[in-house]
N, CA, C and O atoms as a MOPAC input file, in Angstrom:
PM7 MOZYME 1SCF
protein

 N    -58.99400 1    39.26200 1   154.40300 1
 C    -60.39200 1    39.43800 1   154.71800 1
 C    -60.76200 1    40.91100 1   154.57400 1
 O    -59.96200 1    41.80000 1   154.86700 1
 N    -61.97100 1    41.14600 1   154.12400 1
 C    -62.45500 1    42.51900 1   153.97100 1
 C    -63.02500 1    43.06500 1   155.26400 1
 O    -63.01600 1    42.40200 1   156.30100 1
 N    -63.51900 1    44.28000 1   155.17900 1
 C    -64.06300 1    44.95700 1   156.34900 1
 C    -65.58400 1    44.90500 1   156.40100 1
 O    -66.17500 1    45.28400 1   157.41200 1
 N    -66.23700 1    44.44000 1   155.32200 1
 C    -67.68400 1    44.48600 1   155.24400 1
 C    -68.26900 1    43.12800 1   155.60600 1
 O    -67.82700 1    42.09200 1   155.10900 1
 N    -69.27500 1    43.15000 1   156.48400 1
 C    -69.89600 1    41.92900 1   156.98100 1
 C    -71.35000 1    41.84800 1   156.55500 1
 O    -72.06300 1    42.85200 1   156.52100 1
 N    -71.77600 1    40.63900 1   156.23200 1
 C    -73.18600 1    40.33900 1   156.02100 1
 C    -73.73900 1    39.90300 1   157.37400 1
 O    -73.12700 1    39.07900 1   158.05400 1
 N    -74.88100 1    40.44100 1   157.76900 1
 C    -75.51500 1    40.07300 1   159.03600 1
 C    -76.93500 1    39.62000 1   158.70900 1
 O    -77.77400 1    40.42800 1   158.31100 1
 N    -77.19900 1    38.32700 1   158.87800 1
 C    -78.49900 1    37.77700 1   158.52600 1
 C    -79.27300 1    37.28500 1   159.73200 1
 O    -78.74200 1    37.17200 1   160.83700 1
 N    -80.54500 1    36.99500 1   159.49000 1
 C    -81.48100 1    36.49600 1   160.48900 1
 C    -81.67600 1    37.50000 1   161.62800 1
 O    -81.76600 1    37.13300 1   162.80000 1
 N    -81.73900 1    38.76600 1   161.25000 1
 C    -81.97100 1    39.82200 1   162.24100 1
 C    -83.45100 1    39.88000 1   162.60200 1
 O    -84.30600 1    39.57400 1   161.77100 1
 N    -83.75700 1    40.26900 1   163.83600 1
 C    -85.16500 1    40.48400 1   164.17600 1
 C    -85.67800 1    41.69800 1   163.39300 1
 O    -84.91600 1    42.61600 1   163.09100 1
 N    -86.96000 1    41.69100 1   163.07400 1
 C    -87.51600 1    42.78100 1   162.27800 1
 C    -87.58400 1    44.09100 1   163.05200 1
 O    -87.86600 1    45.13800 1   162.46900 1
 N    -87.33200 1    44.04800 1   164.35300 1
 C    -87.31100 1    45.26400 1   165.16800 1
 C    -85.94200 1    45.94400 1   165.16400 1
 O    -85.80700 1    47.06300 1   165.65900 1
 N    -84.92500 1    45.27900 1   164.61000 1
 C    -83.57200 1    45.84900 1   164.58600 1
 C    -83.55200 1    47.09500 1   163.69400 1
 O    -84.24700 1    47.17100 1   162.68000 1
 N    -82.72900 1    48.06900 1   164.10900 1
 C    -82.58300 1    49.31700 1   163.35000 1
 C    -81.11400 1    49.50100 1   162.98700 1
 O    -80.24500 1    48.79600 1   163.50000 1
 N    -80.84600 1    50.45100 1   162.10100 1
 C    -79.45900 1    50.76800 1   161.75600 1
 C    -78.68400 1    51.15100 1   163.01800 1
 O    -77.52100 1    50.78100 1   163.18100 1
 N    -79.34300 1    51.89500 1   163.90700 1
 C    -78.68600 1    52.35300 1   165.13500 1
 C    -78.39000 1    51.18700 1   166.08200 1
 O    -77.30900 1    51.11900 1   166.66600 1
 N    -79.35300 1    50.27300 1   166.23200 1
 C    -79.11300 1    49.14100 1   167.14100 1
 C    -78.04000 1    48.21600 1   166.57900 1
 O    -77.28400 1    47.61200 1   167.34100 1
 N    -77.96500 1    48.09900 1   165.25700 1
 C    -76.91600 1    47.30000 1   164.62900 1
 C    -75.55100 1    47.94500 1   164.85700 1
 O    -74.57600 1    47.26300 1   165.17100 1
 N    -75.49400 1    49.25700 1   164.69700 1
 C    -74.24700 1    49.99400 1   164.95800 1
 C    -73.81400 1    49.81500 1   166.40400 1
 O    -72.64700 1    49.53400 1   166.68000 1
 N    -74.75600 1    49.97800 1   167.32700 1
 C    -74.43900 1    49.85800 1   168.75500 1
 C    -73.91500 1    48.47000 1   169.10200 1
 O    -72.96600 1    48.34100 1   169.87400 1
 N    -74.52900 1    47.43100 1   168.53500 1
 C    -74.10200 1    46.06800 1   168.83400 1
 C    -72.67200 1    45.82800 1   168.35700 1
 O    -71.85100 1    45.30600 1   169.11100 1
 N    -72.36600 1    46.20100 1   167.11900 1
 C    -71.04500 1    45.91900 1   166.55900 1
 C    -69.97700 1    46.87700 1   167.05900 1
 O    -68.78800 1    46.60900 1   166.88500 1
 N    -70.36500 1    47.98400 1   167.67400 1
 C    -69.38700 1    48.92200 1   168.23200 1
 C    -68.56700 1    48.27400 1   169.34300 1
 O    -67.47100 1    48.73700 1   169.65900 1
 N    -69.09500 1    47.20700 1   169.93500 1
 C    -68.33100 1    46.50800 1   170.97500 1
 C    -67.12500 1    45.77400 1   170.39300 1
 O    -66.25800 1    45.32100 1   171.14100 1
 N    -67.06300 1    45.65200 1   169.07300 1
 C    -65.94000 1    44.97100 1   168.40800 1
 C    -64.96800 1    45.93300 1   167.75800 1
 O    -63.92800 1    45.51300 1   167.25200 1
 N    -65.29300 1    47.22500 1   167.76400 1
 C    -64.41400 1    48.21000 1   167.14000 1
 C    -65.21800 1    49.34500 1   166.53600 1
 O    -66.38500 1    49.54800 1   166.87100 1
 N    -64.57700 1    50.08200 1   165.63900 1
 C    -65.19800 1    51.23900 1   165.00800 1
 C    -66.07600 1    50.79900 1   163.84500 1
 O    -65.60900 1    50.14000 1   162.91600 1
 N    -67.33700 1    51.16400 1   163.90400 1
 C    -68.28700 1    50.84000 1   162.84100 1
 C    -68.32600 1    52.01500 1   161.87200 1
 O    -68.71200 1    53.12300 1   162.24600 1
 N    -67.92400 1    51.77000 1   160.62000 1
 C    -67.98300 1    52.82500 1   159.60300 1
 C    -69.40700 1    53.03600 1   159.11700 1
 O    -69.83700 1    54.16900 1   158.90600 1
 N    -70.14000 1    51.93300 1   158.93900 1
 C    -71.52800 1    52.04600 1   158.50600 1
 C    -72.27800 1    50.78300 1   158.88400 1
 O    -71.69300 1    49.70600 1   159.00800 1
 N    -73.57400 1    50.93100 1   159.06500 1
 C    -74.45500 1    49.79100 1   159.33800 1
 C    -75.76800 1    50.08000 1   158.64400 1
 O    -76.37100 1    51.13400 1   158.84700 1
 N    -76.20800 1    49.14200 1   157.82700 1
 C    -77.42100 1    49.36400 1   157.03300 1
 C    -78.26200 1    48.09800 1   157.01000 1
 O    -77.80200 1    47.04100 1   156.57700 1
 N    -79.50000 1    48.21600 1   157.48000 1
 C    -80.45300 1    47.12100 1   157.37900 1
 C    -81.18800 1    47.29100 1   156.05600 1
 O    -81.65300 1    48.38600 1   155.73800 1
 N    -81.29400 1    46.22900 1   155.29600 1
 C    -81.92700 1    46.27700 1   153.98700 1
 C    -83.44400 1    46.20300 1   154.17500 1
 O    -83.95400 1    45.34800 1   154.89900 1
 N    -84.14500 1    47.11000 1   153.51400 1
 C    -85.59200 1    47.17500 1   153.64700 1
 C    -86.26400 1    46.93100 1   152.29900 1
 O    -85.67100 1    47.13200 1   151.23900 1
 N    -87.50000 1    46.49700 1   152.37300 1
 C    -88.30100 1    46.28500 1   151.17900 1
 C    -88.61100 1    47.63000 1   150.53300 1
 O    -88.99600 1    48.58200 1   151.21200 1
 N    -88.44300 1    47.69600 1   149.23800 1
 C    -88.63100 1    48.94800 1   148.51700 1
 C    -90.06100 1    49.46800 1   148.62200 1
 O    -90.28200 1    50.67300 1   148.74100 1
 N    -91.02200 1    48.56400 1   148.57900 1
 C    -92.42500 1    48.98600 1   148.57700 1
 C    -92.98800 1    49.24000 1   149.97200 1
 O    -93.63700 1    50.25900 1   150.20800 1
 N    -92.73800 1    48.31000 1   150.89800 1
 C    -93.34900 1    48.42700 1   152.22900 1
 C    -92.47000 1    49.16800 1   153.23600 1
 O    -92.97800 1    49.69400 1   154.22600 1
 N    -91.16000 1    49.21300 1   152.99500 1
 C    -90.25500 1    49.85000 1   153.94300 1
 C    -89.88700 1    48.96400 1   155.12400 1
 O    -89.11600 1    49.37400 1   155.99200 1
 N    -90.44200 1    47.73200 1   155.16400 1
 C    -90.13400 1    46.80700 1   156.26300 1
 C    -88.75100 1    46.17700 1   156.07400 1
 O    -88.27500 1    46.00200 1   154.95300 1
 N    -88.13600 1    45.85000 1   157.18300 1
 C    -86.85100 1    45.16900 1   157.15700 1
 C    -86.97700 1    43.82600 1   156.45600 1
 O    -87.98100 1    43.12800 1   156.59900 1
 N    -85.94600 1    43.47500 1   155.69700 1
 C    -85.89900 1    42.15000 1   155.06700 1
 C    -85.20900 1    41.13300 1   155.97600 1
 O    -85.10000 1    39.96000 1   155.61900 1
 N    -84.74600 1    41.56700 1   157.13900 1
 C    -84.14300 1    40.65000 1   158.10400 1
 C    -82.65600 1    40.44300 1   157.94000 1
 O    -82.07800 1    39.53900 1   158.54400 1
 N    -82.02100 1    41.28900 1   157.11300 1
 C    -80.57000 1    41.20100 1   156.99000 1
 C    -80.01300 1    42.59000 1   156.71200 1
 O    -80.74000 1    43.52300 1   156.37100 1
 N    -78.70300 1    42.69400 1   156.86900 1
 C    -78.06500 1    43.97700 1   156.62900 1
 C    -76.56600 1    43.80900 1   156.47100 1
 O    -76.05300 1    42.69300 1   156.39100 1
 N    -75.87700 1    44.93200 1   156.42800 1
 C    -74.43400 1    44.94300 1   156.24900 1
 C    -73.80600 1    45.89900 1   157.24900 1
 O    -74.35100 1    46.96400 1   157.54000 1
 N    -72.65200 1    45.50200 1   157.76800 1
 C    -71.89600 1    46.33600 1   158.69700 1
 C    -70.48900 1    46.45700 1   158.14400 1
 O    -69.86600 1    45.45400 1   157.79400 1
 N    -69.98900 1    47.67900 1   158.06500 1
 C    -68.61500 1    47.89300 1   157.63300 1
 C    -67.80100 1    48.35800 1   158.82700 1
 O    -68.08900 1    49.39000 1   159.43300 1
 N    -66.76900 1    47.57200 1   159.15700 1
 C    -65.88000 1    47.89500 1   160.26400 1
 C    -64.66100 1    48.64100 1   159.72500 1
 O    -64.43600 1    48.65800 1   158.51500 1
 N    -63.87900 1    49.25400 1   160.59900 1
 C    -62.73900 1    50.04800 1   160.14600 1
 C    -61.51000 1    49.21600 1   159.80300 1
 O    -60.59400 1    49.72000 1   159.15200 1
 N    -61.46800 1    47.95000 1   160.22800 1
 C    -60.32900 1    47.09200 1   159.87300 1
 C    -60.78900 1    45.64400 1   159.74700 1
 O    -61.84700 1    45.26800 1   160.25100 1
 N    -59.99000 1    44.85600 1   159.08000 1
 C    -60.33300 1    43.43700 1   158.92200 1
 C    -60.26200 1    42.69800 1   160.26300 1
 O    -60.98000 1    41.72000 1   160.46800 1
 N    -59.40500 1    43.15800 1   161.17000 1
 C    -59.32500 1    42.53600 1   162.49200 1
 C    -60.62100 1    42.77000 1   163.26900 1
 O    -61.12400 1    41.86300 1   163.93300 1
 N    -61.15600 1    43.98500 1   163.18400 1
 C    -62.41800 1    44.28200 1   163.85700 1
 C    -63.57000 1    43.51200 1   163.22200 1
 O    -64.48200 1    43.06200 1   163.91500 1
 N    -63.52300 1    43.36400 1   161.89700 1
 C    -64.55100 1    42.58100 1   161.21200 1
 C    -64.51100 1    41.13000 1   161.68200 1
 O    -65.55800 1    40.52800 1   161.92200 1
 N    -63.31900 1    40.56600 1   161.81400 1
 C    -63.19400 1    39.18700 1   162.29200 1
 C    -63.69800 1    39.07200 1   163.72800 1
 O    -64.31200 1    38.07100 1   164.09600 1
 N    -63.44000 1    40.09000 1   164.53200 1
 C    -63.94900 1    40.08600 1   165.90900 1
 C    -65.47700 1    40.08800 1   165.91300 1
 O    -66.09700 1    39.43200 1   166.75000 1
 N    -66.08400 1    40.82300 1   164.98400 1
 C    -67.54000 1    40.84000 1   164.86300 1
 C    -68.09300 1    39.47800 1   164.48300 1
 O    -69.11700 1    39.04700 1   165.01400 1
 N    -67.41600 1    38.79900 1   163.56200 1
 C    -67.83100 1    37.44500 1   163.16900 1
 C    -67.72600 1    36.51100 1   164.36400 1
 O    -68.65700 1    35.76500 1   164.66900 1
 N    -66.58000 1    36.56200 1   165.03600 1
 C    -66.35100 1    35.67000 1   166.18400 1
 C    -67.37300 1    35.88500 1   167.28900 1
 O    -67.82500 1    34.92700 1   167.91700 1
 N    -67.73600 1    37.13600 1   167.52600 1
 C    -68.64200 1    37.44600 1   168.62900 1
 C    -70.11100 1    37.19600 1   168.28800 1
 O    -70.86100 1    36.69300 1   169.12500 1
 N    -70.53000 1    37.54200 1   167.06700 1
 C    -71.96000 1    37.55700 1   166.76700 1
 C    -72.47700 1    36.41500 1   165.90200 1
 O    -73.68600 1    36.18400 1   165.87800 1
 N    -71.61400 1    35.68700 1   165.18800 1
 C    -72.12300 1    34.58600 1   164.37200 1
 C    -72.71400 1    33.51400 1   165.28800 1
 O    -72.00300 1    32.92300 1   166.10100 1
 N    -74.01200 1    33.27000 1   165.15000 1
 C    -74.71200 1    32.30800 1   165.99900 1
 C    -75.25600 1    32.89800 1   167.28600 1
 O    -75.97800 1    32.22500 1   168.02200 1
 N    -74.91100 1    34.16800 1   167.56900 1
 C    -75.38600 1    34.80800 1   168.80000 1
 C    -76.88000 1    35.11100 1   168.69200 1
 O    -77.39700 1    35.38700 1   167.61000 1
 N    -77.55100 1    35.05300 1   169.82500 1
 C    -78.99400 1    35.28200 1   169.88000 1
 C    -79.30800 1    36.77200 1   169.95000 1
 O    -78.73800 1    37.49900 1   170.76400 1
 N    -80.22200 1    37.22200 1   169.08800 1
 C    -80.73700 1    38.58600 1   169.15200 1
 C    -82.25400 1    38.46600 1   169.08400 1
 O    -82.81800 1    38.16700 1   168.03100 1
 N    -82.90500 1    38.70200 1   170.21400 1
 C    -84.35300 1    38.59600 1   170.35400 1
 C    -84.87400 1    37.23500 1   169.87300 1
 O    -85.87400 1    37.14700 1   169.16000 1
 N    -84.17000 1    36.19100 1   170.28200 1
 C    -84.61000 1    34.83600 1   169.96800 1
 C    -84.21200 1    34.33600 1   168.58800 1
 O    -84.61900 1    33.24500 1   168.18900 1
 N    -83.43100 1    35.10600 1   167.85700 1
 C    -83.00500 1    34.69200 1   166.51400 1
 C    -81.49100 1    34.55900 1   166.47300 1
 O    -80.78700 1    35.51400 1   166.80100 1
 N    -80.97000 1    33.39700 1   166.07600 1
 C    -79.51100 1    33.24100 1   165.96400 1
 C    -78.99800 1    33.94300 1   164.70700 1
 O    -79.34700 1    33.56800 1   163.58700 1
 N    -78.17700 1    34.95100 1   164.90200 1
 C    -77.65600 1    35.72900 1   163.77100 1
 C    -76.66300 1    34.92400 1   162.95400 1
 O    -75.97200 1    34.04600 1   163.47100 1
 N    -76.60500 1    35.23900 1   161.67500 1
 C    -75.58700 1    34.71900 1   160.77500 1
 C    -74.69200 1    35.89200 1   160.41300 1
 O    -75.16300 1    36.88800 1   159.86500 1
 N    -73.41200 1    35.78000 1   160.71400 1
 C    -72.48600 1    36.86800 1   160.41300 1
 C    -71.28500 1    36.27800 1   159.68800 1
 O    -70.62300 1    35.37100 1   160.19300 1
 N    -71.01100 1    36.80600 1   158.49700 1
 C    -69.82400 1    36.39200 1   157.76100 1
 C    -69.37600 1    37.51700 1   156.84000 1
 O    -70.03900 1    38.54800 1   156.72700 1
 N    -68.24700 1    37.30300 1   156.18800 1
 C    -67.72500 1    38.32500 1   155.29100 1
 C    -68.68300 1    38.50300 1   154.11900 1
 O    -69.13100 1    37.52800 1   153.51400 1
 N    -68.99000 1    39.75400 1   153.80800 1
 C    -69.89200 1    40.03600 1   152.69300 1
 C    -69.19000 1    39.71600 1   151.38700 1
 O    -68.01100 1    40.01900 1   151.20700 1
 N    -69.92500 1    39.10500 1   150.49000 1
 C    -69.40400 1    38.80800 1   149.16600 1
 C    -69.81100 1    39.93600 1   148.22300 1
 O    -70.85100 1    40.56300 1   148.42200 1
 N    -69.00400 1    40.19900 1   147.20300 1
 C    -69.39200 1    41.25500 1   146.25400 1
 C    -70.72000 1    40.91200 1   145.59100 1
 O    -71.01700 1    39.74500 1   145.33200 1
 N    -71.50200 1    41.92900 1   145.32400 1
 C    -72.79800 1    41.72200 1   144.68800 1
 C    -72.59200 1    41.22600 1   143.26500 1
 O    -71.81000 1    41.79400 1   142.50200 1
 N    -73.29900 1    40.16600 1   142.92300 1
 C    -73.20300 1    39.60600 1   141.57800 1
 C    -73.87000 1    40.54900 1   140.58700 1
 O    -74.84900 1    41.21500 1   140.92500 1
 N    -73.34800 1    40.60900 1   139.37100 1
 C    -73.99700 1    41.46000 1   138.37200 1
 C    -75.42800 1    40.99200 1   138.11800 1
 O    -75.70500 1    39.79300 1   138.09700 1
 N    -76.30700 1    41.92500 1   137.93100 1
 C    -77.71400 1    41.59500 1   137.72300 1
 C    -78.03000 1    41.61800 1   136.23600 1
 O    -77.46200 1    42.39600 1   135.47000 1
 N    -78.93900 1    40.75800 1   135.85500 1
 C    -79.45500 1    40.80400 1   134.49700 1
 C    -80.29100 1    42.06200 1   134.35400 1
 O    -80.77000 1    42.62300 1   135.34000 1
 N    -80.45900 1    42.49600 1   133.11700 1
 C    -81.32300 1    43.63900 1   132.87600 1
 C    -82.73400 1    43.25500 1   133.28800 1
 O    -83.35300 1    42.39100 1   132.66700 1
 N    -83.23900 1    43.89000 1   134.32300 1
 C    -84.53700 1    43.52400 1   134.87300 1
 C    -85.64700 1    44.46900 1   134.42700 1
 O    -86.79900 1    44.33200 1   134.84100 1
 N    -85.29300 1    45.41400 1   133.59100 1
 C    -86.29900 1    46.35600 1   133.12500 1
 C    -87.20800 1    45.74600 1   132.08100 1
 O    -86.96300 1    44.64500 1   131.58900 1
 N    -88.24300 1    46.46200 1   131.75500 1
 C    -89.16300 1    46.00000 1   130.72500 1
 C    -88.50100 1    46.07600 1   129.35800 1
 O    -87.42200 1    46.64900 1   129.20700 1
 N    -89.14800 1    45.50200 1   128.38500 1
 C    -88.57200 1    45.52400 1   127.04000 1
 C    -88.63900 1    46.93600 1   126.48300 1
 O    -89.57900 1    47.68400 1   126.75300 1
 N    -87.65600 1    47.27400 1   125.72400 1
 C    -87.60300 1    48.59100 1   125.09600 1
 C    -87.74300 1    48.40500 1   123.60200 1
 O    -87.04200 1    47.59400 1   122.99700 1
 N    -88.63500 1    49.14600 1   123.02100 1
 C    -88.88400 1    49.01300 1   121.58200 1
 C    -88.07300 1    49.98200 1   120.81700 1
 O    -88.15000 1    50.01800 1   119.58900 1

């Protein structure tokens, strides 16, 4: 198992700091990042947490998957590698 976790169904009030604080109860948090909309800057309701070991990551899954955060049941599982993206740019002449 890897050290990076996907955390979904977050409340829109969650911050990188509150995510770090929550997962710190499971071990050392290397990074925590809530994904935001490029244009509006608003949270997209999910993020990623990187723990210092796979054991700590598993503890985070065990503790927070399905746990309530401001009335929303979180989804926490191992992050999958990002799939390659198609060229999304405009046509080039």
